[in-house]
C-alpha positions, -999 to +999 in steps of 0.1 A: +417+092+531+416+057+546+411+026+525+379+019+543+364+053+535+376+052+499+360+017+494+327+028+509+326+059+487+334+038+456+301+020+463+282+052+470+277+042+506+280+077+522+267+067+557+290+038+559+319+060+547+310+084+575+311+057+601+345+045+588+357+081+589+346+085+625+363+053+635+395+065+617+395+097+638+392+077+670+422+056+660+441+086+648+438+103+682+462+077+694+485+083+664+488+122+663+507+122+630+476+109+612+450+129+630+448+160+608+442+139+577+415+119+594+398+150+606+398+165+571+384+133+556+355+133+580+349+171+576+349+167+538+324+139+540+301+159+563+301+190+542+301+174+507+271+152+514+251+173+538+215+180+530+215+218+526+179+220+539+186+200+570+199+220+599+215+191+619+235+180+588+249+215+584+257+219+621+275+186+620+296+197+590+305+230+607+315+211+639+337+188+618+355+217+602+360+234+635+377+203+648+401+205+618+407+242+624+415+235+661+444+213+650+478+230+655+488+223+618+455+236+603+460+255+571+444+287+557+423+265+534+410+246+564+398+279+579+382+288+546+363+255+545+352+262+581+340+296+569+318+281+542+305+255+566+295+283+591+279+302+563+256+273+555+244+275+591+239+313+587+267+320+612+282+349+593+302+363+623+318+329+629+326+327+592+342+362+592+364+351+622+374+320+603+384+340+573+404+364+594+423+335+608+429+321+573+443+355+562+465+356+592+481+323+582+485+333+545+483+371+541+486+368+504+452+351+500+422+373+497+393+348+500+372+373+480+343+349+472+339+337+508+341+373+521+314+383+496+293+354+508+298+363+544+288+399+537+256+388+521+247+363+548+250+391+573+223+411+554+204+389+530+179+416+521+207+438+506+205+433+468+238+450+463+255+424+484+237+397+466+249+410+433+284+412+447+283+376+457+270+365+423+297+385+405+324+371+427+311+336+420+312+342+382+347+355+385+358+323+403+340+302+376+361+320+350+392+313+370+383+276+371+377+276+409+349+251+408+352+243+445+345+279+455+317+281+429+301+250+443+300+265+477+284+296+464+258+278+444+248+257+474+246+287+496+225+306+471+202+276+464+197+272+501+181+307+501+164+301+467+185+330+452+208+312+428+210+325+393+207+298+367+239+308+350+260+300+381+245+265+383+251+261+346+287+272+349+293+247+377+277+219+357+297+227+326+329+230+345+325+196+361+316+181+328+348+194+313+368+178+341+350+146+351+332+117+336+294+116+340+297+089+368+321+109+389+306+119+422+316+156+417+299+156+384+268+140+399+266+167+426+269+194+400+241+180+380+219+177+411+226+214+419+218+224+383+185+204+385+177+222+418+183+256+402+160+248+372+133+237+396+137+269+416+128+288+384+098+267+379+113+248+349+103+213+360+105+200+324+140+214+319+151+197+352+136+164+341+154+166+307+187+174+324+184+144+347+174+122+318+203+134+296+228+128+324+214+093+331+218+084+294+254+096+295+262+075+326+245+044+311+264+049+278+297+051+296+288+023+321+264-001+302+266-030+327+238-025+353+260-043+379+289-019+375+295-002+409+301+031+392+264+033+385+257+040+421+256+077+412+222+070+396+207+061+430+201+098+435+178+101+406+142+107+416+118+085+398+080+079+400+084+043+391+082+020+422+095-010+402+126+009+391+132+021+427+130-015+440+153-028+413+178+000+421+176-008+459+180-045+453+211-038+432+225-017+460+220-045+485+237-069+462+266-045+456+273-039+493+268-076+502+291-086+475+318-063+488+314-067+526+295-100+531+260-108+544+267-101+581+284-067+576+268-037+594+274-018+561+243-036+548+220-020+574+210+011+555+207-006+521+185-033+536+163-009+554+157+011+522+149-021+502+125-034+528+108-001+532+104+004+495+091-031+490+066-028+518+054+006+505+049-009+470+029-038+484+056-063+475+053-079+509+070-112+500+100-092+487+101-071+518+102-100+543+137-112+533+155-078+538+135-072+570+146-105+584+182-100+574+181-065+589+168-078+622+197-103+623+221-074+619+203-055+648+201-084+672+228-069+694+212-034+695+218-016+727+214+022+724+179+038+726+182+047+689+192+012+678+164-004+699+139+020+684+150+011+649+148-026+656+114-023+672+101-003+642+114-027+616+100-057+634+066-041+634+069-036+597+080-072+593+050-084+613+026-063+591+041-078+559+036-114+573+000-106+582-006-093+547+008-125+533-014-146+556+016-160+575-001-157+608+020-181+629+052-164+617+036-130+625+029-141+661+065-152+664+077-118+653+054-102+679+073-122+705+106-107+691+090-073+693+081-078+729+117-089+737+128-055+724+100-035+739+108-047+774+142-030+770+126+003+760+112+027+787+074+032+786+065+001+766+043-026+781+046-063+774+028-083+761+018-063+731-019-071+730-026-047+702-001-064+679-016-098+687-051-084+681-040-074+646-029-109+638-062-124+651-083-099+632-066-108+600-075-144+607-111-134+615-109-147+651-130-120+666-133-136+701-095-134+705-094-099+690-118-087+717-100-106+744-067-090+734-082-055+734-098-061+768-064-073+781-047-042+767-072-019+785-066-036+818-028-035+812-029+002+805-051+010+835-026-009+858+005+006+841+027+033+856+017+069+856+018+093+839+021+074+806-005+048+818-030+046+846-069+048+848-070+085+837-041+086+813-046+097+776-030+064+764-054+044+784-084+063+770-070+057+735-068+019+743-105+021+754-113+037+721-095+010+701-114-016+721-148+000+713-139+002+676-129-035+676-163-043+692-180-024+664-161-042+637-168-075+653-205-067+655-206-059+618-187-090+609-210-113+629-242-099+614 
């Protein structure tokens, strides 16, 4: 594992660690002796931190392990990890092939748990195969194979068929080996919580989260200690607590990498979004502005979309604060991005109308809406043009603005 990846993981910055791992693979392709290790690091990241309910995450993890398995020096364990990754995507036949390749490399290894999982995935309605998988998982738990047990728990939870005792065994096993703030322990607790919720025991799940949080806090009492990043996964209904946690995350990453590092992008986006959602508009403006400075050199369609969206959020915050001149200046920045995105017309009359409406300047509101309709009518088909749905939508917005203006002027 590279120093850059390890450092990112020590802060809990999974996405940044992934980017560092991808960069390390690119470098390693020119240094063959380091390539297998770099590929393994990336694959481990993709699989360990995938959202098991999100297909693209799981496909990406399987792809990463396939890249490892394609290396000339891949081991039997690499093929076994590939098999588990394929199983998470419901590709049982590919998993069986990977296990056969693993057995060919090390004939003495049986891979019983992974084979039981593969057999069940091939026929999920077969209760006998399900019990076989559960029994194999318990046997691995008794042997202390927590890695295999974790794979089985994740697979069964994905199908909402995980017995609570398996999740409990994983949680207890990790607790005996790792401190509460260790990422492996945090993942085990999260899986245990998910298992409790799957049984309808929401209170038990909440109690388990709370007990684990107390344990982490007792071991790491300083709120600024980076090891507390594991608490970021706690789900809370307290917007203030979420904001405080997000702000600490930004400070943590900025303190390590500096204010101009792209590693800050995701933490800043989260802080700004949470602050805006909580109505803390003044608190949202600063991270939105800092985020836009990081995205000034955006080039790809995805990056331009992200910048365009966050500028719109910044403009709305400034309107809510009554900073109308600043909001109009942000509209100009939005337009500079929009002109680089296909299908977007400049100027953005609707954004300007929002600013003027907040000021109560109804003449300019109506003028902007009228200009927007003309702009849409003259725009390129099929997105725009006299008969396009977008143009009809603009006409509807103009009518609604006229109705609001009439009510205001009564």
